[in-house]
PyMOL CGO cylinders between C-alpha atoms (Angstrom):
from pymol import cmd
from pymol.cgo import CYLINDER

trace = [
    CYLINDER, 0.00, 0.00, 0.00, 1.43, 3.39, -1.02, 0.3, 1, 1, 1, 1, 1, 1,
    CYLINDER, 1.43, 3.39, -1.02, 1.61, 6.32, 1.36, 0.3, 1, 1, 1, 1, 1, 1,
    CYLINDER, 1.61, 6.32, 1.36, -0.87, 9.15, 0.78, 0.3, 1, 1, 1, 1, 1, 1,
    CYLINDER, -0.87, 9.15, 0.78, 0.38, 12.09, -1.29, 0.3, 1, 1, 1, 1, 1, 1,
    CYLINDER, 0.38, 12.09, -1.29, 0.60, 14.61, 1.62, 0.3, 1, 1, 1, 1, 1, 1,
    CYLINDER, 0.60, 14.61, 1.62, 2.77, 12.15, 3.55, 0.3, 1, 1, 1, 1, 1, 1,
    CYLINDER, 2.77, 12.15, 3.55, 5.07, 11.64, 0.57, 0.3, 1, 1, 1, 1, 1, 1,
    CYLINDER, 5.07, 11.64, 0.57, 5.38, 15.39, 0.12, 0.3, 1, 1, 1, 1, 1, 1,
    CYLINDER, 5.38, 15.39, 0.12, 6.18, 15.88, 3.83, 0.3, 1, 1, 1, 1, 1, 1,
    CYLINDER, 6.18, 15.88, 3.83, 8.84, 13.16, 3.84, 0.3, 1, 1, 1, 1, 1, 1,
    CYLINDER, 8.84, 13.16, 3.84, 10.40, 14.57, 0.67, 0.3, 1, 1, 1, 1, 1, 1,
    CYLINDER, 10.40, 14.57, 0.67, 10.48, 18.07, 2.19, 0.3, 1, 1, 1, 1, 1, 1,
    CYLINDER, 10.48, 18.07, 2.19, 12.13, 17.05, 5.47, 0.3, 1, 1, 1, 1, 1, 1,
    CYLINDER, 12.13, 17.05, 5.47, 14.53, 14.75, 3.62, 0.3, 1, 1, 1, 1, 1, 1,
    CYLINDER, 14.53, 14.75, 3.62, 15.77, 17.65, 1.50, 0.3, 1, 1, 1, 1, 1, 1,
    CYLINDER, 15.77, 17.65, 1.50, 16.11, 19.91, 4.53, 0.3, 1, 1, 1, 1, 1, 1,
    CYLINDER, 16.11, 19.91, 4.53, 18.05, 17.35, 6.55, 0.3, 1, 1, 1, 1, 1, 1,
    CYLINDER, 18.05, 17.35, 6.55, 20.41, 16.63, 3.69, 0.3, 1, 1, 1, 1, 1, 1,
    CYLINDER, 20.41, 16.63, 3.69, 21.17, 20.27, 3.06, 0.3, 1, 1, 1, 1, 1, 1,
    CYLINDER, 21.17, 20.27, 3.06, 21.85, 21.03, 6.71, 0.3, 1, 1, 1, 1, 1, 1,
    CYLINDER, 21.85, 21.03, 6.71, 24.16, 18.08, 7.19, 0.3, 1, 1, 1, 1, 1, 1,
    CYLINDER, 24.16, 18.08, 7.19, 26.50, 19.27, 4.43, 0.3, 1, 1, 1, 1, 1, 1,
    CYLINDER, 26.50, 19.27, 4.43, 28.34, 21.88, 6.41, 0.3, 1, 1, 1, 1, 1, 1,
    CYLINDER, 28.34, 21.88, 6.41, 31.92, 22.74, 5.63, 0.3, 1, 1, 1, 1, 1, 1,
    CYLINDER, 31.92, 22.74, 5.63, 34.45, 22.35, 8.43, 0.3, 1, 1, 1, 1, 1, 1,
    CYLINDER, 34.45, 22.35, 8.43, 38.00, 23.47, 8.28, 0.3, 1, 1, 1, 1, 1, 1,
    CYLINDER, 38.00, 23.47, 8.28, 40.56, 20.78, 8.96, 0.3, 1, 1, 1, 1, 1, 1,
    CYLINDER, 40.56, 20.78, 8.96, 41.51, 22.49, 12.22, 0.3, 1, 1, 1, 1, 1, 1,
    CYLINDER, 41.51, 22.49, 12.22, 37.90, 22.50, 13.42, 0.3, 1, 1, 1, 1, 1, 1,
    CYLINDER, 37.90, 22.50, 13.42, 37.47, 18.84, 12.49, 0.3, 1, 1, 1, 1, 1, 1,
    CYLINDER, 37.47, 18.84, 12.49, 40.70, 17.96, 14.30, 0.3, 1, 1, 1, 1, 1, 1,
    CYLINDER, 40.70, 17.96, 14.30, 39.52, 19.85, 17.39, 0.3, 1, 1, 1, 1, 1, 1,
    CYLINDER, 39.52, 19.85, 17.39, 36.20, 18.00, 17.35, 0.3, 1, 1, 1, 1, 1, 1,
    CYLINDER, 36.20, 18.00, 17.35, 38.01, 14.66, 17.24, 0.3, 1, 1, 1, 1, 1, 1,
    CYLINDER, 38.01, 14.66, 17.24, 40.37, 15.80, 20.00, 0.3, 1, 1, 1, 1, 1, 1,
    CYLINDER, 40.37, 15.80, 20.00, 37.48, 16.75, 22.30, 0.3, 1, 1, 1, 1, 1, 1,
    CYLINDER, 37.48, 16.75, 22.30, 35.68, 13.47, 21.57, 0.3, 1, 1, 1, 1, 1, 1,
    CYLINDER, 35.68, 13.47, 21.57, 38.81, 11.48, 22.44, 0.3, 1, 1, 1, 1, 1, 1,
    CYLINDER, 38.81, 11.48, 22.44, 39.40, 13.58, 25.58, 0.3, 1, 1, 1, 1, 1, 1,
    CYLINDER, 39.40, 13.58, 25.58, 35.84, 12.90, 26.74, 0.3, 1, 1, 1, 1, 1, 1,
    CYLINDER, 35.84, 12.90, 26.74, 36.31, 9.19, 26.15, 0.3, 1, 1, 1, 1, 1, 1,
    CYLINDER, 36.31, 9.19, 26.15, 39.59, 9.18, 28.10, 0.3, 1, 1, 1, 1, 1, 1,
    CYLINDER, 39.59, 9.18, 28.10, 38.00, 11.21, 30.91, 0.3, 1, 1, 1, 1, 1, 1,
    CYLINDER, 38.00, 11.21, 30.91, 35.21, 8.65, 31.29, 0.3, 1, 1, 1, 1, 1, 1,
    CYLINDER, 35.21, 8.65, 31.29, 37.57, 5.68, 31.09, 0.3, 1, 1, 1, 1, 1, 1,
    CYLINDER, 37.57, 5.68, 31.09, 40.17, 7.04, 33.53, 0.3, 1, 1, 1, 1, 1, 1,
    CYLINDER, 40.17, 7.04, 33.53, 37.96, 9.09, 35.84, 0.3, 1, 1, 1, 1, 1, 1,
    CYLINDER, 37.96, 9.09, 35.84, 38.42, 6.98, 38.98, 0.3, 1, 1, 1, 1, 1, 1,
    CYLINDER, 38.42, 6.98, 38.98, 42.15, 6.60, 38.41, 0.3, 1, 1, 1, 1, 1, 1,
    CYLINDER, 42.15, 6.60, 38.41, 43.19, 10.06, 37.19, 0.3, 1, 1, 1, 1, 1, 1,
    CYLINDER, 43.19, 10.06, 37.19, 40.36, 12.56, 37.58, 0.3, 1, 1, 1, 1, 1, 1,
    CYLINDER, 40.36, 12.56, 37.58, 38.71, 11.61, 40.86, 0.3, 1, 1, 1, 1, 1, 1,
    CYLINDER, 38.71, 11.61, 40.86, 38.88, 15.25, 42.00, 0.3, 1, 1, 1, 1, 1, 1,
    CYLINDER, 38.88, 15.25, 42.00, 36.68, 16.41, 39.09, 0.3, 1, 1, 1, 1, 1, 1,
    CYLINDER, 36.68, 16.41, 39.09, 32.94, 15.92, 38.76, 0.3, 1, 1, 1, 1, 1, 1,
    CYLINDER, 32.94, 15.92, 38.76, 32.15, 12.72, 36.83, 0.3, 1, 1, 1, 1, 1, 1,
    CYLINDER, 32.15, 12.72, 36.83, 29.58, 14.58, 34.71, 0.3, 1, 1, 1, 1, 1, 1,
    CYLINDER, 29.58, 14.58, 34.71, 32.03, 17.30, 33.65, 0.3, 1, 1, 1, 1, 1, 1,
    CYLINDER, 32.03, 17.30, 33.65, 31.44, 18.50, 30.08, 0.3, 1, 1, 1, 1, 1, 1,
    CYLINDER, 31.44, 18.50, 30.08, 34.96, 18.32, 28.68, 0.3, 1, 1, 1, 1, 1, 1,
    CYLINDER, 34.96, 18.32, 28.68, 35.74, 21.10, 26.21, 0.3, 1, 1, 1, 1, 1, 1,
    CYLINDER, 35.74, 21.10, 26.21, 38.77, 21.99, 24.12, 0.3, 1, 1, 1, 1, 1, 1,
    CYLINDER, 38.77, 21.99, 24.12, 40.07, 24.16, 26.97, 0.3, 1, 1, 1, 1, 1, 1,
    CYLINDER, 40.07, 24.16, 26.97, 40.10, 21.10, 29.27, 0.3, 1, 1, 1, 1, 1, 1,
    CYLINDER, 40.10, 21.10, 29.27, 42.25, 18.93, 26.99, 0.3, 1, 1, 1, 1, 1, 1,
    CYLINDER, 42.25, 18.93, 26.99, 45.63, 20.04, 28.47, 0.3, 1, 1, 1, 1, 1, 1,
    CYLINDER, 45.63, 20.04, 28.47, 44.39, 19.11, 31.97, 0.3, 1, 1, 1, 1, 1, 1,
    CYLINDER, 44.39, 19.11, 31.97, 43.19, 15.73, 30.68, 0.3, 1, 1, 1, 1, 1, 1,
    CYLINDER, 43.19, 15.73, 30.68, 46.58, 15.10, 29.06, 0.3, 1, 1, 1, 1, 1, 1,
    CYLINDER, 46.58, 15.10, 29.06, 48.39, 16.10, 32.27, 0.3, 1, 1, 1, 1, 1, 1,
    CYLINDER, 48.39, 16.10, 32.27, 46.24, 13.79, 34.40, 0.3, 1, 1, 1, 1, 1, 1,
    CYLINDER, 46.24, 13.79, 34.40, 46.65, 10.88, 32.00, 0.3, 1, 1, 1, 1, 1, 1,
    CYLINDER, 46.65, 10.88, 32.00, 50.44, 11.26, 31.94, 0.3, 1, 1, 1, 1, 1, 1,
    CYLINDER, 50.44, 11.26, 31.94, 50.69, 11.62, 35.71, 0.3, 1, 1, 1, 1, 1, 1,
    CYLINDER, 50.69, 11.62, 35.71, 48.30, 8.90, 36.92, 0.3, 1, 1, 1, 1, 1, 1,
    CYLINDER, 48.30, 8.90, 36.92, 47.14, 6.84, 33.94, 0.3, 1, 1, 1, 1, 1, 1,
    CYLINDER, 47.14, 6.84, 33.94, 49.91, 4.28, 33.79, 0.3, 1, 1, 1, 1, 1, 1,
    CYLINDER, 49.91, 4.28, 33.79, 51.04, 3.00, 30.40, 0.3, 1, 1, 1, 1, 1, 1,
    CYLINDER, 51.04, 3.00, 30.40, 47.53, 2.99, 28.93, 0.3, 1, 1, 1, 1, 1, 1,
    CYLINDER, 47.53, 2.99, 28.93, 46.91, 6.56, 30.07, 0.3, 1, 1, 1, 1, 1, 1,
    CYLINDER, 46.91, 6.56, 30.07, 50.29, 7.70, 28.80, 0.3, 1, 1, 1, 1, 1, 1,
    CYLINDER, 50.29, 7.70, 28.80, 49.46, 6.31, 25.34, 0.3, 1, 1, 1, 1, 1, 1,
    CYLINDER, 49.46, 6.31, 25.34, 46.03, 7.97, 25.39, 0.3, 1, 1, 1, 1, 1, 1,
    CYLINDER, 46.03, 7.97, 25.39, 47.71, 11.29, 26.28, 0.3, 1, 1, 1, 1, 1, 1,
    CYLINDER, 47.71, 11.29, 26.28, 50.13, 10.87, 23.39, 0.3, 1, 1, 1, 1, 1, 1,
    CYLINDER, 50.13, 10.87, 23.39, 47.19, 10.32, 21.00, 0.3, 1, 1, 1, 1, 1, 1,
    CYLINDER, 47.19, 10.32, 21.00, 45.49, 13.46, 22.28, 0.3, 1, 1, 1, 1, 1, 1,
    CYLINDER, 45.49, 13.46, 22.28, 48.64, 15.51, 21.83, 0.3, 1, 1, 1, 1, 1, 1,
    CYLINDER, 48.64, 15.51, 21.83, 49.21, 14.11, 18.34, 0.3, 1, 1, 1, 1, 1, 1,
    CYLINDER, 49.21, 14.11, 18.34, 45.70, 15.22, 17.36, 0.3, 1, 1, 1, 1, 1, 1,
    CYLINDER, 45.70, 15.22, 17.36, 46.54, 18.74, 18.46, 0.3, 1, 1, 1, 1, 1, 1,
    CYLINDER, 46.54, 18.74, 18.46, 49.65, 19.09, 16.36, 0.3, 1, 1, 1, 1, 1, 1,
    CYLINDER, 49.65, 19.09, 16.36, 49.14, 21.19, 13.26, 0.3, 1, 1, 1, 1, 1, 1,
    CYLINDER, 49.14, 21.19, 13.26, 52.60, 20.96, 11.79, 0.3, 1, 1, 1, 1, 1, 1,
    CYLINDER, 52.60, 20.96, 11.79, 52.97, 19.93, 8.17, 0.3, 1, 1, 1, 1, 1, 1,
    CYLINDER, 52.97, 19.93, 8.17, 55.46, 17.22, 7.32, 0.3, 1, 1, 1, 1, 1, 1,
    CYLINDER, 55.46, 17.22, 7.32, 58.71, 18.60, 5.90, 0.3, 1, 1, 1, 1, 1, 1,
    CYLINDER, 58.71, 18.60, 5.90, 60.15, 17.48, 2.63, 0.3, 1, 1, 1, 1, 1, 1,
    CYLINDER, 60.15, 17.48, 2.63, 56.90, 17.44, 0.67, 0.3, 1, 1, 1, 1, 1, 1,
    CYLINDER, 56.90, 17.44, 0.67, 56.72, 18.62, -2.91, 0.3, 1, 1, 1, 1, 1, 1,
    CYLINDER, 56.72, 18.62, -2.91, 54.78, 21.73, -1.83, 0.3, 1, 1, 1, 1, 1, 1,
    CYLINDER, 54.78, 21.73, -1.83, 57.53, 22.95, 0.49, 0.3, 1, 1, 1, 1, 1, 1,
    CYLINDER, 57.53, 22.95, 0.49, 60.25, 22.79, -2.15, 0.3, 1, 1, 1, 1, 1, 1,
]
cmd.load_cgo(trace, "trace")
């Protein structure tokens, strides 16, 4: 059984709207920052009891909190925390590799 015409029209209209809004342009730095915050939030949840017991467990981690997360992971996270901190720092680096064809 086919959907009535008003329903088809409504679904088509909201489908177009959703598709156009989801095509936003992000700079590479903004995308990298989003990934960095997501990884910091994940590390905060995973290592809260071990490294961040002095902070509220429902803290909304932002980009400004990432250095504190890295410091706590390096200080109290053991090997696993140290590696997570290294990943977070690597995401924050914006240096271009040297020796590429563009830099010559």
